[in-house]
GUVO-381692 format. One record per residue (C-alpha): residue in three letters; x, y, z. Coordinates in nm, 2 decimals, padded with zeros to 4 digits. Layout:
<atoms>
{atom ALA,{X,Y,Z}};
...
</atoms>
This chain:
<atoms>
{atom MET,{11.03,12.97,09.38}};
{atom GLU,{11.26,13.29,09.31}};
{atom PHE,{11.64,13.21,09.22}};
{atom SER,{11.92,13.53,09.24}};
{atom THR,{12.29,13.54,09.28}};
{atom ARG,{12.40,13.69,09.60}};
{atom GLY,{12.74,13.86,09.62}};
{atom GLY,{12.94,14.04,09.92}};
{atom ARG,{13.16,13.92,10.21}};
{atom ALA,{13.04,13.58,10.35}};
{atom GLU,{13.09,13.71,10.71}};
{atom ALA,{12.82,13.97,10.64}};
{atom LEU,{12.57,13.72,10.54}};
{atom LYS,{12.26,13.70,10.72}};
{atom GLY,{11.90,13.62,10.65}};
{atom GLN,{11.65,13.34,10.78}};
{atom CYS,{11.84,13.04,10.67}};
{atom LEU,{12.18,13.00,10.51}};
{atom LEU,{12.32,12.68,10.41}};
{atom VAL,{12.71,12.55,10.40}};
{atom THR,{12.90,12.25,10.38}};
{atom ALA,{13.13,12.06,10.60}};
{atom GLU,{13.40,11.78,10.49}};
{atom SER,{13.43,11.47,10.74}};
{atom GLY,{13.60,11.56,11.04}};
{atom GLY,{13.44,11.90,11.09}};
{atom LYS,{13.66,12.05,10.81}};
{atom LEU,{13.53,12.38,10.70}};
{atom GLY,{13.57,12.57,10.37}};
{atom ALA,{13.64,12.92,10.34}};
{atom ALA,{13.29,13.05,10.32}};
{atom ALA,{13.16,12.81,10.58}};
{atom ARG,{13.48,12.94,10.82}};
{atom ALA,{13.34,13.29,10.69}};
{atom VAL,{12.97,13.24,10.81}};
{atom ASP,{13.09,13.09,11.13}};
{atom ALA,{13.26,13.38,11.23}};
{atom GLY,{12.97,13.61,11.12}};
{atom HIS,{12.75,13.42,11.36}};
{atom GLY,{12.94,13.37,11.68}};
{atom GLY,{13.12,13.07,11.63}};
{atom VAL,{12.81,12.81,11.60}};
{atom ILE,{12.95,12.58,11.35}};
{atom ALA,{13.29,12.55,11.53}};
{atom ALA,{13.11,12.48,11.87}};
{atom ALA,{12.88,12.21,11.73}};
{atom ILE,{13.20,12.04,11.60}};
{atom LYS,{13.33,12.06,11.92}};
{atom ARG,{13.04,11.91,12.09}};
{atom GLY,{13.04,11.61,11.85}};
{atom ASP,{12.70,11.71,11.71}};
{atom LEU,{12.85,11.77,11.36}};
{atom THR,{13.14,11.53,11.23}};
{atom GLY,{13.09,11.65,10.84}};
{atom LYS,{13.00,11.28,10.71}};
{atom GLN,{12.81,11.26,10.37}};
{atom ALA,{12.46,11.37,10.36}};
{atom GLN,{12.45,11.45,10.75}};
{atom VAL,{12.24,11.77,10.85}};
{atom VAL,{12.30,11.98,11.13}};
{atom SER,{12.04,12.28,11.19}};
{atom LEU,{12.18,12.53,11.45}};
{atom ALA,{12.06,12.89,11.54}};
{atom ASP,{12.19,13.26,11.57}};
{atom GLY,{11.97,13.46,11.68}};
{atom ALA,{11.69,13.50,11.36}};
{atom THR,{11.91,13.31,11.13}};
{atom ARG,{11.90,12.94,11.14}};
{atom ILE,{12.25,12.80,10.96}};
{atom VAL,{12.19,12.45,10.81}};
{atom VAL,{12.53,12.26,10.75}};
{atom VAL,{12.54,11.97,10.51}};
{atom GLY,{12.83,11.71,10.56}};
{atom ILE,{12.97,11.59,10.22}};
{atom GLY,{13.23,11.32,10.31}};
{atom LYS,{13.57,11.30,10.21}};
{atom SER,{13.64,11.58,09.95}};
{atom ALA,{13.88,11.34,09.77}};
{atom GLU,{13.59,11.10,09.77}};
{atom ALA,{13.34,11.35,09.62}};
{atom THR,{13.15,11.27,09.30}};
{atom GLU,{12.85,11.42,09.17}};
{atom ALA,{12.61,11.13,09.34}};
{atom SER,{12.75,11.19,09.65}};
{atom TRP,{12.73,11.59,09.66}};
{atom LEU,{12.40,11.59,09.50}};
{atom LYS,{12.27,11.37,09.78}};
{atom ALA,{12.39,11.58,10.08}};
{atom MET,{12.25,11.89,09.90}};
{atom ARG,{11.93,11.71,09.83}};
{atom ALA,{11.91,11.63,10.20}};
{atom GLY,{12.01,11.99,10.33}};
{atom ILE,{11.73,12.15,10.10}};
{atom ASP,{11.48,11.88,10.21}};
{atom THR,{11.57,12.02,10.59}};
{atom VAL,{11.50,12.37,10.49}};
{atom LEU,{11.19,12.29,10.30}};
{atom ALA,{11.06,12.12,10.62}};
{atom SER,{11.13,12.44,10.83}};
{atom ALA,{10.93,12.75,10.84}};
{atom ALA,{11.21,12.97,10.66}};
{atom ARG,{11.10,13.18,10.35}};
{atom ASP,{11.42,13.25,10.21}};
{atom LEU,{11.77,13.07,10.18}};
{atom THR,{12.16,13.15,10.07}};
{atom VAL,{12.32,12.88,09.97}};
{atom CYS,{12.71,12.91,09.99}};
{atom LEU,{12.90,12.71,09.74}};
{atom ASP,{13.20,12.63,09.88}};
{atom GLY,{13.50,12.53,09.67}};
{atom HIS,{13.44,12.29,09.42}};
{atom PRO,{13.46,11.93,09.59}};
{atom VAL,{13.38,11.76,09.26}};
{atom ARG,{13.70,11.89,09.12}};
{atom ARG,{13.58,11.87,08.74}};
{atom ARG,{13.29,12.11,08.81}};
{atom ASP,{13.23,12.49,08.82}};
{atom ALA,{13.00,12.71,08.99}};
{atom THR,{12.77,12.70,08.69}};
{atom TRP,{12.72,12.33,08.75}};
{atom TYR,{12.68,12.34,09.14}};
{atom ALA,{12.45,12.68,09.09}};
{atom SER,{12.21,12.49,08.80}};
{atom GLN,{12.20,12.18,09.02}};
{atom VAL,{12.04,12.35,09.34}};
{atom ALA,{11.81,12.51,09.15}};
{atom GLN,{11.68,12.13,09.00}};
{atom ILE,{11.67,11.98,09.33}};
{atom ALA,{11.54,12.26,09.50}};
{atom LEU,{11.23,12.27,09.25}};
{atom GLN,{11.21,11.91,09.26}};
{atom ALA,{11.20,11.84,09.64}};
{atom ALA,{10.93,12.12,09.64}};
{atom GLN,{10.72,11.96,09.39}};
{atom ARG,{10.40,11.75,09.56}};
{atom PRO,{10.25,11.48,09.35}};
{atom ASP,{09.89,11.52,09.56}};
{atom HIS,{09.70,11.71,09.27}};
{atom MET,{09.43,11.46,09.28}};
{atom LYS,{09.45,11.41,09.66}};
{atom SER,{09.11,11.58,09.84}};
{atom LYS,{09.36,11.74,10.09}};
{atom ARG,{09.66,11.83,09.97}};
{atom GLU,{10.00,11.89,10.17}};
{atom ASP,{10.08,12.27,10.25}};
{atom PRO,{10.31,12.40,10.00}};
{atom PRO,{10.66,12.46,10.11}};
{atom ARG,{10.72,12.82,10.30}};
{atom LEU,{11.03,12.87,10.12}};
{atom ALA,{11.01,13.13,09.84}};
{atom LYS,{11.34,13.28,09.76}};
{atom ILE,{11.69,13.11,09.70}};
{atom ALA,{11.99,13.27,09.65}};
{atom VAL,{12.34,13.13,09.59}};
{atom TRP,{12.63,13.29,09.71}};
{atom ALA,{12.95,13.36,09.49}};
{atom ASP,{13.31,13.50,09.59}};
{atom GLY,{13.38,13.75,09.32}};
{atom GLU,{13.26,13.85,08.97}};
{atom GLU,{13.35,13.59,08.74}};
{atom ALA,{13.18,13.31,09.02}};
{atom GLU,{12.91,13.56,09.00}};
{atom ALA,{12.80,13.50,08.62}};
{atom GLN,{12.87,13.18,08.65}};
{atom VAL,{12.64,13.15,08.93}};
{atom GLY,{12.36,13.32,08.73}};
{atom ARG,{12.42,13.12,08.44}};
{atom GLY,{12.36,12.82,08.62}};
{atom LEU,{12.05,12.97,08.83}};
{atom ARG,{11.95,13.01,08.49}};
{atom GLN,{11.94,12.71,08.34}};
{atom GLY,{11.87,12.51,08.62}};
{atom GLU,{11.55,12.68,08.64}};
{atom ALA,{11.46,12.63,08.29}};
{atom ILE,{11.53,12.23,08.35}};
{atom GLY,{11.38,12.25,08.66}};
{atom HIS,{11.07,12.38,08.60}};
{atom GLY,{11.08,12.20,08.26}};
{atom ALA,{11.14,11.87,08.44}};
{atom SER,{10.84,11.96,08.68}};
{atom LEU,{10.62,11.99,08.39}};
{atom ALA,{10.72,11.63,08.29}};
{atom ARG,{10.68,11.49,08.62}};
{atom GLU,{10.35,11.62,08.64}};
{atom LEU,{10.19,11.47,08.34}};
{atom GLY,{10.37,11.13,08.41}};
{atom ASN,{10.21,11.10,08.77}};
{atom LEU,{09.85,11.19,08.62}};
{atom PRO,{09.65,10.90,08.60}};
{atom GLY,{09.56,10.73,08.25}};
{atom ASN,{09.19,10.84,08.31}};
{atom VAL,{09.28,11.19,08.32}};
{atom CYS,{09.57,11.25,08.11}};
{atom THR,{09.43,11.10,07.78}};
{atom PRO,{09.57,11.16,07.41}};
{atom SER,{09.30,11.48,07.40}};
{atom TYR,{09.44,11.60,07.74}};
{atom LEU,{09.81,11.58,07.59}};
{atom ALA,{09.67,11.78,07.32}};
{atom ASP,{09.54,12.06,07.50}};
{atom ARG,{09.84,12.06,07.76}};
{atom ALA,{10.06,12.11,07.45}};
{atom GLN,{09.81,12.40,07.29}};
{atom ALA,{09.85,12.52,07.66}};
{atom LEU,{10.21,12.55,07.67}};
{atom ALA,{10.21,12.70,07.30}};
{atom LYS,{10.02,12.96,07.41}};
{atom ASP,{10.18,13.02,07.70}};
{atom HIS,{10.55,13.03,07.57}};
{atom GLY,{10.52,13.17,07.19}};
{atom LEU,{10.55,12.78,07.05}};
{atom LYS,{10.26,12.70,06.72}};
{atom ALA,{10.07,12.40,06.79}};
{atom GLN,{09.93,12.18,06.55}};
{atom ILE,{09.70,11.86,06.65}};
{atom PHE,{09.58,11.62,06.43}};
{atom ASP,{09.27,11.38,06.48}};
{atom GLU,{09.21,11.03,06.41}};
{atom LYS,{09.08,11.12,06.04}};
{atom ALA,{09.35,11.35,05.94}};
{atom ILE,{09.60,11.06,06.09}};
{atom ALA,{09.43,10.80,05.86}};
{atom LYS,{09.47,11.03,05.55}};
{atom MET,{09.88,11.09,05.63}};
{atom GLY,{09.88,10.70,05.57}};
{atom MET,{10.00,10.63,05.96}};
{atom GLY,{09.83,10.29,05.96}};
{atom SER,{10.09,10.14,06.20}};
{atom PHE,{10.02,10.44,06.41}};
{atom LEU,{09.63,10.34,06.37}};
{atom SER,{09.66,10.00,06.45}};
{atom VAL,{09.78,10.10,06.82}};
{atom SER,{09.48,10.31,06.92}};
{atom ARG,{09.22,10.08,06.74}};
{atom GLY,{09.13,09.89,07.07}};
{atom SER,{09.04,10.21,07.26}};
{atom ALA,{08.73,10.42,07.30}};
{atom GLU,{08.98,10.73,07.36}};
{atom PRO,{09.08,10.88,06.98}};
{atom PRO,{09.42,10.92,06.93}};
{atom ARG,{09.61,11.26,06.86}};
{atom PHE,{09.95,11.37,06.68}};
{atom ILE,{10.07,11.68,06.82}};
{atom VAL,{10.36,11.89,06.66}};
{atom LEU,{10.47,12.21,06.82}};
{atom ARG,{10.75,12.41,06.66}};
{atom TYR,{10.95,12.69,06.87}};
{atom GLN,{11.14,12.91,06.65}};
{atom GLY,{11.46,13.06,06.83}};
{atom ALA,{11.66,13.11,06.51}};
{atom GLY,{11.62,13.22,06.13}};
{atom LYS,{11.31,13.05,05.94}};
{atom ASP,{11.50,12.88,05.73}};
{atom ASP,{11.75,12.70,05.96}};
{atom ALA,{11.65,12.33,05.96}};
{atom PRO,{11.53,12.24,06.31}};
{atom VAL,{11.62,11.99,06.56}};
{atom ALA,{11.35,11.75,06.59}};
{atom LEU,{11.23,11.57,06.93}};
{atom VAL,{11.00,11.28,06.90}};
{atom GLY,{10.81,11.14,07.23}};
{atom LYS,{10.61,10.84,07.27}};
{atom GLY,{10.26,10.94,07.42}};
{atom VAL,{10.14,10.61,07.52}};
{atom THR,{09.92,10.72,07.79}};
{atom PHE,{09.81,10.41,07.91}};
{atom ASP,{09.95,10.08,07.80}};
{atom THR,{09.79,09.75,07.87}};
{atom GLY,{09.96,09.56,07.63}};
{atom GLY,{09.68,09.54,07.41}};
{atom ILE,{09.58,09.16,07.30}};
{atom SER,{09.94,09.07,07.44}};
{atom ILE,{09.80,09.19,07.76}};
{atom LYS,{10.05,09.24,08.04}};
{atom PRO,{10.04,09.06,08.39}};
{atom SER,{09.85,09.26,08.62}};
{atom GLY,{10.14,09.36,08.90}};
{atom GLU,{10.26,09.71,08.86}};
{atom MET,{10.03,09.77,08.56}};
{atom ASP,{09.95,10.07,08.71}};
{atom GLU,{10.26,10.22,08.63}};
{atom MET,{10.19,10.18,08.26}};
{atom LYS,{10.05,10.53,08.29}};
{atom TYR,{10.40,10.62,08.26}};
{atom ASP,{10.45,10.49,07.88}};
{atom MET,{10.40,10.87,07.79}};
{atom CYS,{10.74,10.98,07.98}};
{atom GLY,{10.89,11.07,07.62}};
{atom ALA,{10.64,11.30,07.56}};
{atom ALA,{10.61,11.46,07.88}};
{atom ALA,{11.03,11.52,07.82}};
{atom VAL,{10.94,11.67,07.51}};
{atom LEU,{10.71,11.89,07.64}};
{atom GLY,{10.91,11.98,07.95}};
{atom THR,{11.22,12.00,07.71}};
{atom LEU,{11.03,12.30,07.48}};
{atom GLN,{10.93,12.48,07.81}};
{atom ALA,{11.28,12.50,07.90}};
{atom VAL,{11.41,12.62,07.56}};
{atom ALA,{11.15,12.86,07.55}};
{atom GLN,{11.21,12.98,07.88}};
{atom LEU,{11.59,13.03,07.79}};
{atom LYS,{11.51,13.18,07.43}};
{atom LEU,{11.77,12.95,07.27}};
{atom PRO,{11.85,13.08,06.90}};
{atom ILE,{11.80,12.74,06.80}};
{atom ASN,{11.47,12.59,06.60}};
{atom VAL,{11.29,12.29,06.76}};
{atom VAL,{11.04,12.09,06.67}};
{atom GLY,{10.84,11.85,06.89}};
{atom ILE,{10.63,11.54,06.76}};
{atom ILE,{10.39,11.31,06.96}};
{atom PRO,{10.16,11.07,06.84}};
{atom ALA,{09.96,10.98,07.15}};
{atom THR,{09.75,10.69,07.23}};
{atom GLU,{09.63,10.44,07.42}};
{atom ASN,{09.68,10.06,07.37}};
{atom MET,{09.39,09.90,07.52}};
{atom PRO,{09.24,09.54,07.43}};
{atom GLY,{08.89,09.64,07.26}};
{atom SER,{08.69,09.45,07.03}};
{atom LYS,{08.87,09.61,06.74}};
{atom ALA,{09.24,09.56,06.87}};
{atom THR,{09.49,09.46,06.65}};
{atom LYS,{09.56,09.08,06.70}};
{atom PRO,{09.87,08.90,06.69}};
{atom GLY,{10.00,08.82,06.36}};
{atom ASP,{09.78,09.14,06.18}};
{atom ILE,{09.99,09.29,05.89}};
{atom VAL,{09.98,09.67,05.86}};
{atom THR,{10.12,09.94,05.61}};
{atom SER,{10.32,10.23,05.77}};
{atom MET,{10.35,10.58,05.67}};
{atom SER,{10.68,10.49,05.47}};
{atom GLY,{10.48,10.24,05.28}};
{atom GLN,{10.68,09.92,05.49}};
{atom THR,{10.46,09.67,05.60}};
{atom ILE,{10.49,09.52,05.98}};
{atom GLU,{10.37,09.20,06.09}};
{atom ILE,{10.27,09.25,06.49}};
{atom LEU,{10.39,08.94,06.65}};
{atom ASN,{10.33,09.14,06.96}};
{atom THR,{10.06,09.38,07.04}};
{atom ASP,{10.26,09.51,07.39}};
{atom ALA,{10.55,09.61,07.13}};
{atom GLU,{10.34,09.93,07.05}};
{atom GLY,{10.60,10.22,07.12}};
{atom ARG,{10.81,10.12,06.79}};
{atom LEU,{10.48,10.12,06.57}};
{atom ILE,{10.37,10.48,06.68}};
{atom LEU,{10.68,10.58,06.65}};
{atom CYS,{10.78,10.47,06.33}};
{atom ASP,{10.52,10.67,06.14}};
{atom ALA,{10.61,10.99,06.39}};
{atom LEU,{10.97,10.95,06.27}};
{atom THR,{10.84,10.90,05.89}};
{atom TYR,{10.66,11.23,05.89}};
{atom THR,{10.95,11.39,06.08}};
{atom LYS,{11.15,11.32,05.78}};
{atom GLU,{10.91,11.38,05.52}};
{atom LYS,{10.74,11.70,05.66}};
{atom VAL,{10.98,11.85,05.89}};
{atom LYS,{11.33,11.80,05.74}};
{atom PRO,{11.53,11.83,06.05}};
{atom VAL,{11.86,11.86,06.06}};
{atom LEU,{11.85,11.56,06.32}};
{atom ALA,{11.59,11.38,06.49}};
{atom ILE,{11.62,11.23,06.85}};
{atom ASP,{11.32,10.98,07.00}};
{atom ILE,{11.25,10.96,07.33}};
{atom ALA,{11.05,10.66,07.43}};
{atom THR,{10.98,10.44,07.75}};
{atom LEU,{11.03,10.13,07.50}};
{atom THR,{11.15,09.84,07.62}};
{atom GLY,{11.19,09.64,07.96}};
{atom ALA,{11.51,09.48,07.84}};
{atom CYS,{11.66,09.80,07.84}};
{atom VAL,{11.60,09.82,08.21}};
{atom ILE,{11.73,09.46,08.24}};
{atom ALA,{12.06,09.59,08.06}};
{atom LEU,{12.08,09.92,08.22}};
{atom GLY,{11.88,09.93,08.52}};
{atom HIS,{11.77,10.27,08.62}};
{atom VAL,{12.07,10.48,08.61}};
{atom ALA,{12.16,10.52,08.28}};
{atom SER,{11.90,10.57,07.95}};
{atom GLY,{11.99,10.36,07.68}};
{atom LEU,{12.10,10.56,07.38}};
{atom TYR,{12.11,10.46,06.97}};
{atom SER,{12.22,10.61,06.72}};
{atom ASN,{12.28,10.59,06.35}};
{atom ASP,{12.58,10.88,06.34}};
{atom ASP,{12.84,10.86,06.59}};
{atom LYS,{12.92,11.21,06.65}};
{atom LEU,{12.58,11.26,06.74}};
{atom ALA,{12.58,11.02,07.00}};
{atom HIS,{12.87,11.13,07.15}};
{atom GLU,{12.72,11.48,07.14}};
{atom LEU,{12.47,11.35,07.33}};
{atom LEU,{12.65,11.16,07.55}};
{atom ASP,{12.84,11.42,07.67}};
{atom ALA,{12.55,11.64,07.73}};
{atom GLY,{12.43,11.35,07.92}};
{atom HIS,{12.71,11.35,08.16}};
{atom ALA,{12.70,11.74,08.16}};
{atom ALA,{12.35,11.76,08.30}};
{atom TRP,{12.41,11.44,08.51}};
{atom ASP,{12.13,11.31,08.32}};
{atom ARG,{12.34,11.02,08.19}};
{atom ALA,{12.31,10.76,07.86}};
{atom TRP,{12.51,10.47,07.80}};
{atom HIS,{12.60,10.41,07.41}};
{atom MET,{12.43,10.08,07.29}};
{atom PRO,{12.48,09.90,06.95}};
{atom LEU,{12.29,09.94,06.64}};
{atom TRP,{12.44,09.71,06.42}};
{atom ASP,{12.31,09.50,06.13}};
{atom ASP,{12.37,09.19,06.25}};
{atom TYR,{12.06,09.23,06.49}};
{atom GLN,{11.85,09.33,06.16}};
{atom GLN,{11.79,08.97,06.08}};
{atom GLN,{11.59,08.90,06.39}};
{atom LEU,{11.32,09.08,06.26}};
{atom SER,{11.26,08.90,05.97}};
{atom SER,{10.92,08.79,05.84}};
{atom ASN,{10.78,08.54,05.63}};
{atom PHE,{10.49,08.73,05.54}};
{atom ALA,{10.55,09.12,05.56}};
{atom ASP,{10.85,09.32,05.53}};
{atom VAL,{10.92,09.35,05.89}};
{atom ALA,{10.79,09.20,06.23}};
{atom ASN,{10.73,09.44,06.53}};
{atom ILE,{10.95,09.22,06.73}};
{atom GLY,{11.29,09.01,06.73}};
{atom GLY,{11.26,08.76,07.01}};
{atom ARG,{11.43,08.82,07.40}};
{atom PRO,{11.77,08.85,07.31}};
{atom GLY,{11.89,09.18,07.26}};
{atom GLY,{11.52,09.33,07.30}};
{atom SER,{11.65,09.69,07.33}};
{atom VAL,{11.86,09.67,07.06}};
{atom THR,{11.64,09.50,06.83}};
{atom ALA,{11.34,09.77,06.92}};
{atom ALA,{11.58,10.05,06.79}};
{atom CYS,{11.71,09.83,06.48}};
{atom PHE,{11.34,09.79,06.42}};
{atom LEU,{11.33,10.23,06.39}};
{atom SER,{11.63,10.24,06.24}};
{atom ARG,{11.45,10.14,05.92}};
{atom PHE,{11.22,10.41,05.92}};
{atom THR,{11.51,10.68,05.96}};
{atom ARG,{11.70,10.63,05.71}};
{atom ASP,{11.88,10.94,05.51}};
{atom MET,{11.81,11.14,05.84}};
{atom LYS,{12.04,11.18,06.14}};
{atom TRP,{11.87,11.01,06.44}};
{atom ALA,{11.94,10.92,06.77}};
{atom HIS,{11.72,10.72,06.98}};
{atom LEU,{11.66,10.75,07.39}};
{atom ASP,{11.51,10.44,07.57}};
{atom ILE,{11.43,10.58,07.87}};
{atom ALA,{11.22,10.29,08.02}};
{atom GLY,{11.45,10.24,08.35}};
{atom THR,{11.48,10.61,08.37}};
{atom ALA,{11.20,10.81,08.34}};
{atom TRP,{11.01,10.66,08.68}};
{atom VAL,{11.08,10.50,09.02}};
{atom SER,{10.88,10.23,09.16}};
{atom GLY,{10.82,10.14,09.52}};
{atom LYS,{10.79,10.36,09.82}};
{atom ALA,{10.89,10.70,09.66}};
{atom LYS,{10.67,10.61,09.30}};
{atom GLY,{10.69,10.89,09.07}};
{atom ALA,{10.82,11.01,08.75}};
{atom THR,{11.17,11.16,08.72}};
{atom GLY,{11.14,11.41,08.48}};
{atom ARG,{11.44,11.26,08.28}};
{atom PRO,{11.57,11.31,08.03}};
{atom VAL,{11.49,11.68,08.00}};
{atom GLY,{11.82,11.80,08.15}};
{atom LEU,{12.03,11.56,07.90}};
{atom LEU,{11.80,11.69,07.61}};
{atom THR,{11.79,12.05,07.75}};
{atom GLU,{12.20,12.04,07.77}};
{atom PHE,{12.21,11.92,07.43}};
{atom LEU,{12.02,12.21,07.27}};
{atom ILE,{12.22,12.46,07.48}};
{atom ARG,{12.51,12.31,07.35}};
{atom ARG,{12.42,12.33,06.98}};
{atom SER,{12.27,12.65,06.99}};
{atom GLY,{12.57,12.82,07.16}};
{atom GLY,{12.41,12.92,07.47}};
{atom ASP,{12.10,13.05,07.59}};
{atom ARG,{11.98,13.47,07.59}};
{atom SER,{11.74,13.46,07.87}};
{atom ALA,{11.98,13.70,08.06}};
{atom ALA,{11.91,13.95,07.82}};
{atom ALA,{11.56,13.90,07.80}};
</atoms>
């Protein structure tokens, strides 16, 4: 799918398909009125007939000769929010994708969400289109016909607006493709997306986008002293992999930002086995790893002037005869010993060694880990916001702001020492669980013990990485948040000049 800006007079816009918006009561903005005037008043006629009311997410498809005009209702402008506007735009683009149209021009008519500019709107159009066009049918014997829509232009009124739209489309396309990669990987079944498969995809990503890849096998992982990581992989016939990807967009001596993604390609819970209901969704336990790969792809596409290192510990968690047992004690790469009271609290066991590696070998300016870590976070925040923890308030606020800007939001959770006592063990330095109270908090507190002297944040995406039910599938979050954070951290993208 190709994206571009389009200027000129709105009255003169032609093409296979035009998309405009209408407010409640059939109120039209300047661009929609101009399009209507250029097409014989078909929109005004639909309003007069009562076919078009402009209520939120209403979609009416009209025709003027060879041009299809799709009008999307956005409700009352005074009540518009990001969520309502995105829902309306998705409804409109879904209608276009279901048609025979091969090209579409979207007219951004004013800013119903007042705090957003044309850059944001254009970015969201690209992301919505790429998500709506993606089909999770890779494993079906008969796949759906792909959408015919191949080109999307966003119309802008004037040079300043065109510049904003162009920037938004570049960023939205990169984020959209990165999120599509994360969704694709997340949706693959566990018998396909194994640790070795993830490593192969990381190497392919490196080859396609000029990254450097390092893959450590089980023997190398053991040599580095990652006893905590290996305690999770012991029960599986699938060998673990430790993946390191490097993107260099800044000076060789510039310390990188590290992104550490949990890559449990299937999580049975191990000996502390999970209930069978919805266990199939545990293929999504590698969505942190998928988000790291998707973000690195977006960063490379935008050619951001920043260094980024992606670190992915990849394994299965299975109840084999060699599997770790509740009560076992292991030694992490940091030298700290861990009493494993619950083998289903395995994400923190692989992340703690990955974070120690990050601190000692990568020496980043900051590190962010991304993990489908705790069901407790879903109870606390539901499926809207990711949980955010950090040992640095400034970093936490940067991530919160980036998430709000990208509309991929997080919520700042406490990381107080008061919770650490729940992780006390009579037999080891730390226990891997702290009981039911504050389960997401104590998981983050566990990780914090391995990030001392390193600026670090933790994103618990257990509630936001996928959706259940009829629309089951990976979401691609938080690729948007992370990419926006890195765009801001680097000072912008260089893709336009490439």
